[in-house]
C-alpha positions as CSV (number, residue, x, y, z in Angstrom):
1,X,0.3,0.2,-0.1
2,X,1.5,3.1,-1.0
3,X,1.9,6.2,1.9
4,X,1.7,9.2,-1.0
5,X,-2.0,8.4,-1.5
6,X,-3.8,11.8,-2.2
7,X,-7.2,11.5,-0.9
8,X,-8.4,14.4,-2.3
9,X,-7.5,13.4,-6.1
10,X,-8.8,9.5,-5.6
11,X,-12.0,11.1,-4.5
12,X,-12.5,13.0,-7.5
13,X,-11.2,10.3,-9.4
14,X,-14.1,7.9,-7.9
15,X,-16.7,10.8,-8.5
16,X,-15.3,11.7,-12.1
17,X,-15.8,7.9,-13.1
18,X,-19.2,7.1,-11.3
19,X,-20.2,10.5,-13.8
20,X,-18.7,8.9,-16.5
21,X,-20.3,5.3,-16.5
22,X,-23.7,7.4,-16.4
23,X,-23.2,8.8,-20.0
24,X,-25.1,8.8,-22.9
25,X,-23.0,7.9,-25.7
26,X,-22.1,4.2,-23.4
27,X,-25.1,4.0,-22.5
28,X,-27.7,4.8,-24.8
29,X,-27.0,2.2,-28.2
30,X,-27.4,-1.0,-27.0
31,X,-30.9,-0.7,-26.1
32,X,-31.8,1.4,-29.6
33,X,-35.5,0.0,-31.0
34,X,-36.3,-2.3,-33.9
35,X,-36.4,0.1,-37.1
36,X,-40.0,0.8,-37.2
37,X,-42.3,0.4,-40.6
38,X,-42.6,4.1,-40.2
39,X,-41.1,6.9,-38.4
40,X,-39.1,7.0,-35.8
41,X,-39.7,10.6,-33.8
42,X,-37.4,11.2,-30.7
43,X,-38.6,13.2,-27.8
44,X,-37.4,13.9,-24.6
45,X,-37.0,16.1,-21.0
46,X,-34.2,16.0,-18.6
47,X,-30.3,17.3,-18.1
48,X,-29.1,14.5,-20.0
49,X,-31.2,14.3,-23.6
50,X,-29.5,16.3,-25.2
51,X,-26.7,13.9,-24.9
52,X,-28.6,11.0,-25.2
53,X,-30.2,12.7,-28.4
54,X,-27.1,13.0,-30.1
55,X,-26.2,8.9,-28.9
56,X,-29.1,8.6,-31.0
57,X,-28.0,10.2,-34.0
58,X,-24.5,8.8,-34.3
59,X,-25.9,5.3,-33.9
60,X,-29.3,5.5,-36.0
61,X,-28.9,3.5,-39.2
62,X,-32.1,5.4,-40.5
63,X,-34.1,8.6,-40.8
64,X,-35.4,10.3,-37.6
65,X,-36.4,13.2,-35.9
66,X,-37.9,15.0,-33.3
67,X,-37.3,17.6,-30.6
68,X,-36.1,17.5,-26.8
69,X,-35.7,19.9,-23.9
70,X,-32.4,19.8,-22.1
71,X,-31.6,22.4,-19.5
72,X,-30.4,25.8,-19.9
73,X,-26.2,25.0,-20.7
74,X,-26.9,21.4,-21.1
75,X,-27.7,21.5,-25.2
76,X,-25.3,19.4,-27.3
77,X,-25.2,20.1,-31.0
78,X,-27.8,17.9,-32.9
79,X,-28.3,17.4,-36.7
80,X,-32.0,15.9,-37.1
81,X,-32.9,16.4,-33.6
82,X,-33.9,19.5,-32.5
83,X,-32.8,20.4,-29.0
84,X,-34.4,23.4,-26.9
85,X,-33.1,25.1,-23.8
86,X,-35.6,25.7,-20.7
87,X,-34.7,26.0,-16.7
88,X,-34.7,24.0,-13.7
89,X,-35.7,23.7,-11.3
90,X,-38.2,25.7,-11.4
91,X,-40.0,26.0,-14.6
92,X,-39.8,28.8,-17.3
93,X,-42.5,29.3,-20.8
94,X,-39.2,28.2,-23.1
95,X,-40.2,25.3,-20.6
96,X,-44.2,25.2,-21.5
97,X,-43.5,25.6,-25.2
98,X,-41.2,23.1,-25.8
99,X,-43.4,20.6,-23.8
100,X,-46.3,21.6,-26.0
101,X,-44.8,21.3,-29.0
102,X,-43.6,17.8,-28.1
103,X,-47.4,17.2,-27.6
104,X,-48.1,18.4,-31.1
105,X,-45.0,16.0,-32.5
106,X,-46.5,12.8,-31.3
107,X,-50.3,13.1,-32.1
108,X,-51.7,11.5,-34.9
109,X,-49.0,9.2,-35.7
110,X,-49.8,5.4,-36.3
111,X,-49.8,1.8,-35.5
112,X,-46.2,1.5,-37.6
113,X,-44.7,4.6,-36.1
114,X,-42.0,4.3,-33.0
115,X,-41.6,6.9,-30.5
116,X,-38.1,6.8,-29.0
117,X,-38.1,8.8,-25.7
118,X,-35.3,9.6,-23.4
119,X,-35.9,10.7,-20.0
120,X,-33.4,11.8,-17.7
121,X,-33.5,13.9,-14.2
122,X,-34.3,17.3,-14.2
123,X,-37.3,17.0,-17.1
124,X,-40.1,17.7,-14.3
125,X,-39.2,20.9,-14.5
126,X,-38.3,21.0,-17.8
127,X,-41.5,19.2,-19.8
128,X,-43.6,21.8,-18.0
129,X,-47.4,21.9,-19.5
130,X,-49.8,22.0,-17.3
131,X,-53.0,21.3,-17.8
132,X,-55.6,23.4,-18.1
133,X,-57.3,26.4,-16.0
134,X,-53.5,26.3,-14.0
135,X,-50.7,28.7,-15.3
136,X,-47.4,28.8,-15.5
137,X,-46.9,30.9,-12.6
138,X,-49.3,28.7,-10.1
139,X,-46.7,25.3,-11.4
140,X,-43.9,27.8,-10.3
141,X,-45.3,28.5,-7.3
142,X,-46.3,24.7,-6.3
143,X,-42.6,23.7,-7.5
144,X,-40.9,26.4,-5.3
145,X,-42.7,25.4,-2.2
146,X,-42.0,21.7,-3.2
147,X,-38.4,22.2,-2.8
148,X,-38.0,23.9,-0.1
149,X,-40.7,21.6,1.7
150,X,-38.4,18.5,2.9
151,X,-41.1,16.3,0.8
152,X,-38.8,14.0,-0.3
153,X,-38.5,13.6,-4.4
154,X,-41.1,11.2,-4.7
155,X,-43.1,13.6,-2.8
156,X,-42.5,16.0,-4.9
157,X,-43.0,14.2,-8.5
158,X,-46.4,12.6,-7.1
159,X,-47.8,16.3,-6.9
160,X,-46.2,17.0,-10.5
161,X,-47.7,14.1,-11.7
162,X,-51.5,15.3,-11.0
163,X,-50.9,18.9,-12.0
164,X,-49.9,18.4,-15.7
165,X,-51.2,17.5,-18.9
166,X,-47.5,15.5,-20.3
167,X,-46.7,13.8,-17.0
168,X,-48.0,11.0,-15.6
169,X,-48.1,8.6,-18.3
170,X,-50.0,11.2,-20.5
171,X,-47.8,12.3,-23.0
172,X,-47.5,8.4,-23.7
173,X,-50.9,8.2,-24.4
174,X,-50.6,11.1,-27.1
175,X,-48.1,9.2,-28.4
176,X,-51.2,6.1,-29.2
177,X,-51.6,3.9,-31.1
178,X,-47.8,4.9,-31.7
179,X,-45.4,2.7,-30.3
180,X,-43.4,4.2,-27.0
181,X,-39.9,3.0,-26.4
182,X,-38.8,5.3,-23.5
183,X,-34.7,5.2,-22.5
184,X,-34.2,6.0,-18.9
185,X,-31.2,7.8,-16.9
186,X,-32.5,7.4,-13.4
187,X,-32.0,9.6,-10.5
188,X,-34.3,8.8,-8.5
189,X,-34.1,6.5,-5.2
190,X,-35.5,3.2,-5.9
191,X,-35.2,4.3,-9.8
192,X,-38.8,4.0,-10.2
193,X,-39.5,4.6,-14.0
194,X,-42.9,6.9,-12.5
195,X,-41.1,9.2,-10.6
196,X,-38.0,9.7,-13.0
197,X,-38.9,13.2,-14.6
198,X,-43.0,12.4,-13.0
199,X,-43.2,9.9,-15.5
200,X,-44.7,11.3,-18.5
201,X,-44.6,7.4,-20.4
202,X,-45.5,5.2,-17.6
203,X,-48.6,4.7,-15.8
204,X,-49.0,5.9,-12.7
205,X,-51.0,3.9,-9.8
206,X,-50.7,7.3,-7.7
207,X,-53.8,9.4,-7.0
208,X,-54.9,12.8,-6.5
209,X,-55.8,12.2,-3.0
210,X,-52.0,11.0,-2.5
211,X,-51.1,14.4,-3.7
212,X,-53.0,16.1,-1.4
213,X,-52.2,14.3,1.6
214,X,-48.1,15.2,0.4
215,X,-49.9,18.9,0.8
216,X,-51.1,18.6,3.6
217,X,-48.3,16.7,5.4
218,X,-46.2,19.5,4.3
219,X,-48.0,22.8,4.7
220,X,-48.0,23.9,1.4
221,X,-50.2,26.5,0.2
222,X,-52.0,25.8,-3.0
223,X,-53.0,28.3,-5.5
224,X,-56.3,28.2,-5.8
225,X,-57.0,26.5,-9.3
226,X,-54.6,24.1,-8.1
227,X,-56.7,22.7,-5.3
228,X,-59.8,23.3,-7.2
229,X,-58.4,19.7,-9.7
230,X,-56.9,18.1,-7.4
231,X,-59.6,17.8,-5.0
232,X,-62.2,17.2,-7.7
233,X,-60.0,14.6,-9.2
234,X,-59.5,16.7,-12.7
235,X,-56.2,15.9,-12.6
236,X,-56.3,12.1,-11.7
237,X,-53.3,10.3,-14.0
238,X,-53.6,7.1,-16.3
239,X,-53.5,4.3,-14.9
240,X,-50.8,1.6,-15.7
241,X,-54.0,-1.0,-17.2
242,X,-54.9,1.8,-19.0
243,X,-55.2,0.6,-23.4
244,X,-53.7,3.9,-24.1
245,X,-50.4,2.2,-23.1
246,X,-50.3,-0.8,-24.5
247,X,-47.7,-0.7,-26.7
248,X,-44.9,1.1,-23.7
249,X,-41.0,-0.8,-23.7
250,X,-39.5,1.1,-20.7
251,X,-36.0,0.2,-20.6
252,X,-33.6,1.4,-17.2
253,X,-29.7,2.0,-19.0
254,X,-28.1,4.1,-16.4
255,X,-28.8,3.8,-12.6
256,X,-27.1,5.3,-9.4
257,X,-25.5,1.8,-8.7
258,X,-24.1,1.5,-11.8
259,X,-22.3,4.5,-11.1
260,X,-21.7,3.7,-7.5
261,X,-19.9,0.3,-8.6
262,X,-18.4,2.4,-11.4
263,X,-16.6,4.4,-8.8
264,X,-15.6,1.0,-6.5
265,X,-13.8,-0.2,-9.2
266,X,-11.7,2.7,-9.1
267,X,-11.0,2.9,-5.8
268,X,-10.5,-0.9,-6.0
269,X,-7.8,0.2,-8.2
270,X,-5.9,2.4,-5.3
271,X,-5.7,-0.7,-3.4
272,X,-8.5,1.0,-0.8
273,X,-11.7,-1.8,-0.1
274,X,-15.1,-0.3,-1.2
275,X,-18.3,-0.6,0.8
276,X,-21.4,0.6,-1.3
277,X,-24.1,1.6,1.7
278,X,-27.3,2.2,-0.7
279,X,-27.6,3.5,-3.7
280,X,-31.3,5.5,-2.3
281,X,-30.0,7.0,0.6
282,X,-33.4,9.2,1.5
283,X,-34.1,11.7,4.7
284,X,-32.5,15.1,5.8
285,X,-28.8,15.5,4.3
286,X,-27.7,16.7,7.6
287,X,-29.4,13.7,9.4
288,X,-27.9,11.6,7.0
289,X,-24.7,12.9,7.6
290,X,-24.4,12.7,11.3
291,X,-25.2,9.1,10.9
292,X,-22.1,8.2,8.1
293,X,-19.9,10.9,10.3
294,X,-20.5,8.0,13.2
295,X,-20.1,5.0,10.9
296,X,-17.0,6.9,9.9
297,X,-15.8,6.5,13.3
298,X,-16.3,3.2,14.6
299,X,-15.0,2.0,11.6
300,X,-11.4,4.0,12.1
301,X,-11.7,4.0,16.0
302,X,-12.2,0.2,15.9
303,X,-12.3,-1.1,12.3
304,X,-16.1,-2.3,12.6
305,X,-18.4,-2.7,10.9
306,X,-15.6,-2.7,8.1
307,X,-11.3,-2.4,8.6
308,X,-9.5,0.6,7.1
309,X,-8.8,1.8,4.6
310,X,-12.0,1.7,2.9
311,X,-14.9,4.2,1.3
312,X,-18.1,4.2,2.3
313,X,-20.1,4.8,-0.4
314,X,-23.6,5.7,-0.9
315,X,-26.4,7.6,-3.2
316,X,-29.9,8.7,-3.2
317,X,-31.5,12.1,-2.8
318,X,-31.5,13.6,0.2
319,X,-33.5,16.8,1.2
320,X,-32.3,20.2,2.9
321,X,-35.5,21.9,4.4
322,X,-33.9,25.5,4.1
323,X,-34.8,27.4,7.4
324,X,-32.2,29.6,7.1
325,X,-31.1,32.4,4.2
326,X,-28.2,30.5,3.0
327,X,-28.0,28.9,-0.3
328,X,-28.9,25.3,1.0
329,X,-27.7,22.5,-1.4
330,X,-28.1,18.5,0.0
331,X,-24.5,17.6,-1.0
332,X,-22.9,20.3,0.2
333,X,-25.2,20.4,3.7
334,X,-24.2,16.5,4.2
335,X,-20.9,17.4,4.0
336,X,-21.0,20.7,7.1
337,X,-23.0,18.3,9.1
338,X,-20.3,15.3,8.5
339,X,-17.4,17.5,9.4
340,X,-18.8,18.7,12.2
341,X,-19.5,15.8,13.6
342,X,-16.4,14.2,12.8
343,X,-14.7,17.3,14.5
344,X,-11.6,17.2,12.7
345,X,-10.7,13.7,12.8
346,X,-7.9,12.5,11.3
347,X,-7.4,10.8,8.4
348,X,-11.3,10.4,7.2
349,X,-11.6,12.5,4.2
350,X,-15.2,13.0,2.2
351,X,-16.6,14.3,-1.1
352,X,-20.5,14.2,-1.7
353,X,-21.9,15.7,-5.6
354,X,-24.4,15.6,-8.0
355,X,-23.6,13.7,-11.4
356,X,-25.3,16.2,-12.7
357,X,-23.1,18.9,-11.7
358,X,-25.7,21.5,-10.2
359,X,-25.7,21.3,-6.0
360,X,-29.1,22.4,-5.4
361,X,-29.7,25.9,-7.6
362,X,-25.7,26.1,-7.2
363,X,-24.1,25.4,-10.4
364,X,-22.0,23.9,-8.0
365,X,-21.8,20.3,-8.3
366,X,-20.6,19.8,-4.2
367,X,-17.5,20.3,-2.3
368,X,-14.3,18.3,-0.8
369,X,-14.3,17.6,3.1
370,X,-11.1,17.6,4.4
371,X,-9.6,16.7,8.4
372,X,-8.8,20.2,8.2
373,X,-11.6,21.6,7.1
374,X,-13.5,22.7,10.9
375,X,-9.7,24.1,11.3
376,X,-9.6,26.1,8.9
377,X,-13.0,28.0,8.7
378,X,-12.4,28.8,12.2
379,X,-8.9,30.5,11.2
380,X,-11.0,32.3,8.8
381,X,-13.5,33.5,11.1
382,X,-16.4,31.0,10.2
383,X,-18.2,29.3,12.5
384,X,-19.1,25.8,11.2
385,X,-21.8,25.0,13.0
386,X,-23.5,28.8,12.4
387,X,-23.0,27.8,8.7
388,X,-25.2,24.3,8.8
389,X,-27.9,26.0,11.2
390,X,-27.8,28.5,8.4
391,X,-28.4,26.4,5.7
392,X,-24.8,27.5,4.2
393,X,-23.1,24.7,3.1
394,X,-22.3,26.5,-0.4
395,X,-20.8,29.8,1.3
396,X,-19.1,27.3,3.9
397,X,-16.6,25.2,1.5
398,X,-16.6,28.4,-1.2
399,X,-14.5,30.3,1.6
400,X,-12.0,27.3,1.7
401,X,-11.9,26.8,-1.7
402,X,-13.2,23.4,-2.0
403,X,-16.2,23.7,-3.8
404,X,-16.5,21.1,-6.7
405,X,-17.2,22.7,-9.9
406,X,-17.6,20.2,-12.5
407,X,-19.9,22.1,-15.7
408,X,-22.6,20.8,-17.1
409,X,-22.1,16.5,-16.8
410,X,-24.3,16.1,-19.4
411,X,-25.9,13.2,-17.6
412,X,-27.7,12.3,-13.9
413,X,-27.8,9.5,-11.4
414,X,-28.1,11.5,-8.7
415,X,-26.0,11.6,-5.5
416,X,-23.0,10.4,-4.9
417,X,-20.8,10.9,-1.4
418,X,-17.8,9.0,-0.7
419,X,-16.6,8.8,3.1
420,X,-13.0,7.9,3.3
421,X,-11.5,6.3,6.1
422,X,-7.6,5.9,5.9
423,X,-5.7,3.6,8.2
424,X,-2.3,5.8,10.9
425,X,-0.7,4.4,7.8
426,X,-2.2,6.6,5.2
427,X,-3.7,9.0,7.5
428,X,-0.1,10.1,8.2
C-alpha cells in the first residue's frame, strides 16, 4: 500500500468514474429499438436528454426527427433532432412551449410509427405543460414550495404528476397507437420509472388524493385553481392498465448503482476497499451526515463494521429543509454536517456531489471535506455550526476553496457520496 495516497485526488477520480458510467454515449447504443416500418420520432426531457439525442443520432441507421428539451447550458449539437433549452428546477415559458410542441409532435401517429422517448432527471421542470386552468405562475409557485418543503423526490413528483398535461403517462397516451420506447437514466431512489421526470410515458398508480395528502403533510399553500383540480379529481393521471399504454416499452439504461460500482472499481484499483452502503438513501441531508460520521468513527476507531483503509459509498437523494438564509444544497449540507460531527477526525476525508453538476440551485456539483476543514474555517472567522444552522454549505466550502465545479456533466444519476477512512499509515 502506498503511503503517498492523495485523498482528494482519489475522491475526485471516483466521482469522475461515477459520472462517466452514466454517459449516454455508453448507455444508449445497446438499447435502441428496431427500425420501424413507419417513422421514428425522438422526444425527450432532462439534463441528459440532449446528450442522449446525440448518441441516438450517432448510432441510428435510418431516418429520424424529433425534439428534446434540456436545461440551459446542457445543449449538445444535433443534426436531425431539435434541442431546446429551458429552466430547471423551476419551470419557465421556454419549457412550457417545448412541452406543448412535443405533445403536438406525437399526435396523429400510426401503429407503424415508433416514438423514442429519452428521459433523465430534471425532466419534471423542463417538461412543463400544466393542465387546463393552471397557469405557469401556479406551477412555478407549487414547484418552489415543494423544493423548500423537505418533501422527498417521490412525494414532489406525485404532486407534479397530477397537475400536468404530459406527466403521469399522459405523453405516452398522446402517442397512441404508435409504439413508445422510453430510455431512462435514473436519478431517483429506487429507480421507479414513474418518478423519473414524473413518468410522462409510464402508468401512475398514485391518485389526486395521494397528492393532496402530501400537500397537507408539508403545509404547502396551493393556488386556488390547483387545489380545485386536485380536490375534484380533475388531475387524475393515466393508470398502468389503460389501453392507451398497451404499446409501451420502458428500459432503464443507467442507474445510481451503476455509478457507485464504477467508483468502487477506482477505489479497489487504488488499494482501498469499497463498501456500497446503499444507492437510495433519503432523509434530511444533515441527519444522513451525522449518521455517516458515526459510522466513519466506528470504522476508524474500532475497525467495525469495516477495516480501514476503506471508502463508504452511497447514493440517493437527500433533502434540505431550508430554515436559514443560506443557499441550501443537499450535498454540501451533508458534508458540512459530516464535518461538524467528525470534529476534525484524522484520516477521514469525504466528497459529495450531484452527478449532474448542480447541487440545489447552484452551478456547483458539491464539495470536498478534509480533516482540517473545520480548523481552516475557524481561522477565517467562519463558525461551522452556524453555517450548518443557516443552510449555508455552499458559502462554507466556497470560502475554503473546496467547492467542486464540473460544469454541465450531461447526465444525472443523482447524488454521489464517498467517505474515505484511512488507516494510520495512510493518514500519516
